[in-house]
N, C-alpha and C positions, 0 to 999 in steps of 0.2 A: 562432552558433545555439544554442537552447535550447528544453528541449521546456515546452509550457505546457498546462494543463489548464482546460477552461472550464465553470463552475462554474454549475450550477441549484439552488436549494435545496437546497445543500450536497452534492448527485452531483454527480459529474465525466459529463458529457456527449458530451465532447471531448476530443483531447490532439493537439495540433500540435507540430511543429518551425519556428520562428519566432525572429527578432531581437527582441528589447525593444523596438525603436523600431517594428516592425511592429505590436506589441500596441499602445503607446502611442498609436500614430497611428490608433487607432479603426478601422481597417480591418476587423477581425472584431469588433467592435460594444465593448460597453463595456469597457475595458481593466481595469475593478475586478472583473471576472467571471473573467478568466483570473489562474491563478498558477503560479508555473514549480514546474517539477517535476523530480527527478534522475532518469534512465534508471539512474544507478550507487547507488543509494540503495533497502535492502531491510532490513526486519528494524532500521531505523534504524542501519544501520551503512552505511559507503561503500565501494563496491568498485572496485577498479580492471580496468585493460581484461583482465587476465590471470583475474578472477573472484574475485580474493583480497579481502581486506578490506586497504585501504590507507591506514587512518588518516586521509583525508580527511573532511570536514563531510558528515556526511549531512544532505539536505535533505529536509526535511517528513516522515520516517519511511520513508516507502515511495514508490515510484514510482508517480504517480497511473495508473488505468486506467478505462475505462469502465464505472460502477456504483460506483465508490468512492466513499466519503464523505471529505469534507474538514471537519476540524474548525477552526473558523477561531480559537476560544479555545484550543487547543492547537498550532495551526498543523501540522497533519499530515494525511495521506492514510493511508486503510485501507480493506483490502478488505471484501466485504460478510461478513456474520456466518454461517459454514457451518452453525451448530446452534446452537438457542435455548440449549443449555447453556454452551457456549463464551464465555469472557470476553476483552476486550481487553487484553493485557499495556499496561501504561505505558510499559515500557521498549523493548519492540521493534516498541510498535504493529502487533503481530500477534495472530492469533485464538488463543487456546490452551484444549486441554481440560479439563476438572474432572482428570483422571488424565493423567500424562504417556504416551505410548503406549510400548510395552516397546522395550527394546533388545535384544533378542536374536537379532537374524538374521532373523527372521519377517517376512512382511507383513501387515499389520494394516488392515481397516476399521474404521471409527466405528458403532457401534451406538448412536444416540440414543434408543432405546429404553430399553437399559439403561445408558446414558452409561457403555460400556465399548469399550475395545478388542476385537475379535473378529478372530482367526487366520485368514487366509485359507489356505485348502488347495488 
């Protein structure tokens, strides 16, 4: 069994667990609209059952979720853009803020108006 994402106009609208034969049979519609996704892939890294990177082959950048986009040219899934100022990393296939979040142990929220991290008190 594997996970498959249904793509409509480049957007994931359904994710199911099925055998490839089931997808190919046409039981769920046009097989070309279903793209396999890996529950163990995020940030373009494959993770083992222990939640640690295991060196396995990352499949299509990220596990597909409903509302995610599928870029057929790059063959990757990625989440909706959280803020206008954030850019999609070609390496991790995840959105990145224009400035990194501070790593001083405090909690921060992104402020799009100032394009900066604001400490949560």
